[in-house]
C-alpha positions in Angstrom: 57.5 124.9 -91.8 58.4 128.0 -89.7 60.2 128.0 -86.4 57.1 129.7 -84.8 55.2 126.4 -85.4 57.6 124.3 -83.3 59.3 126.6 -80.8 58.4 126.6 -77.1 56.9 130.0 -76.4 57.1 129.5 -72.6 60.7 130.7 -72.0 62.3 130.4 -68.6 65.1 133.0 -68.4 67.4 134.5 -65.9 68.6 138.1 -65.5 72.3 138.9 -65.8 72.6 140.1 -62.1 71.4 136.8 -60.6 73.9 134.5 -59.0 75.1 131.4 -60.7 73.7 129.3 -57.8 70.2 130.5 -58.8 70.8 129.6 -62.4 72.0 126.1 -61.3 68.9 125.6 -59.2 66.7 126.7 -62.1 68.4 124.3 -64.5 67.8 121.5 -62.1 64.2 122.5 -61.2 63.1 122.7 -64.8 65.3 119.8 -66.1 66.9 122.0 -68.8 70.5 122.5 -69.9 70.5 126.2 -70.7 68.9 129.5 -69.8 68.6 132.6 -71.9 69.9 135.6 -70.0 67.6 138.5 -70.5 66.8 141.9 -69.2 63.5 142.3 -67.2 61.9 143.4 -70.4 63.0 140.2 -72.2 65.9 141.5 -74.3 68.3 138.7 -75.0 71.8 139.4 -73.5 73.3 136.0 -73.5 72.9 132.3 -72.6 74.2 130.3 -69.7 74.5 126.5 -69.8 75.2 123.8 -67.3 78.6 123.5 -68.9 79.3 127.2 -68.4 78.5 126.8 -64.7 80.9 123.9 -64.4 83.8 125.2 -66.5 83.6 129.0 -66.1 82.6 129.1 -62.5 83.2 125.9 -60.4 86.3 124.6 -62.2 87.7 128.2 -62.3 87.5 128.3 -58.5 84.6 130.8 -58.2 81.8 130.4 -55.8 78.4 130.0 -57.5 76.7 131.9 -54.7 78.8 135.0 -55.2 79.2 135.0 -58.9 76.9 136.8 -61.3 75.5 135.0 -64.3 76.8 137.9 -66.5 80.3 137.0 -65.7 80.1 133.4 -67.0 77.4 133.6 -69.7 78.1 133.4 -73.4 77.4 136.8 -74.8 77.4 136.1 -78.6 74.3 134.1 -79.0 73.0 132.7 -82.3 69.3 133.2 -82.7 66.6 133.1 -85.3 63.3 134.8 -85.9 59.9 133.1 -85.6 59.5 133.3 -89.4 62.7 131.5 -90.1 62.3 128.1 -91.7 63.2 124.9 -89.9 65.9 124.2 -92.5 67.5 127.6 -91.8 67.3 127.1 -88.1 68.8 123.6 -88.3 71.7 125.1 -90.4 72.3 127.7 -87.7 72.3 125.0 -85.0 74.8 122.9 -87.0 77.1 125.9 -87.7 77.0 127.1 -84.1 77.1 123.5 -82.6 74.1 124.2 -80.3 71.1 122.1 -79.5 68.9 125.0 -78.3 68.3 128.2 -80.3 66.7 131.3 -78.9 63.9 132.7 -81.0 63.9 136.5 -81.0 61.3 138.9 -82.3 61.6 142.7 -82.1 64.7 142.3 -80.0 62.9 140.3 -77.3 63.0 136.5 -76.6 59.9 134.9 -78.1 60.7 131.3 -77.7 63.2 128.5 -77.7 63.7 125.9 -80.5 65.4 122.7 -79.5 66.8 119.8 -81.4 64.3 117.6 -79.6 61.4 119.9 -80.8 62.4 119.2 -84.4 62.9 115.5 -83.9 59.7 115.0 -82.0 57.7 116.8 -84.7 59.1 114.5 -87.3 59.9 117.4 -89.5 63.3 116.2 -90.6 63.7 116.6 -94.3 67.0 115.7 -95.9 68.6 119.2 -95.2 67.4 119.2 -91.6 68.5 115.6 -91.0 72.0 116.4 -92.3 72.3 119.5 -90.1 71.1 117.5 -87.0 73.5 114.7 -87.8 76.3 117.3 -87.8 75.2 118.7 -84.4 75.1 115.2 -82.9 78.5 114.2 -84.2 80.0 117.3 -82.8 78.3 116.8 -79.4 79.6 113.2 -79.1 83.2 114.6 -79.5 82.9 116.7 -76.4 
């Protein structure tokens, strides 16, 4: 099965120049843990998580209302193409220790694949299950 068959194509993203306070409100409003950071044309520039906001902004003493997302986002983001297999995507998730993976096509964000998408679809063959177990064990150590 390919990533395109399970990914969520309805991507909510934020632009790098937006304030961290806007990102926090978006995370709360949509009940999500991360936002891809993209240009207005959809080119992926990074990702910002709820953890980034807490550790890189609030705990660092910066004001969310005056700090740009670009200053706290993770710039090196693992991603996959829509044609990637679920096994390959799960391996990337395990290696990078992430639960959400941007799906990029022609340099632009095309969707998001989450750990929950894979589990809900019941598409956990032995290789995918092993990768997901590794992600979960790494998350519990945080």
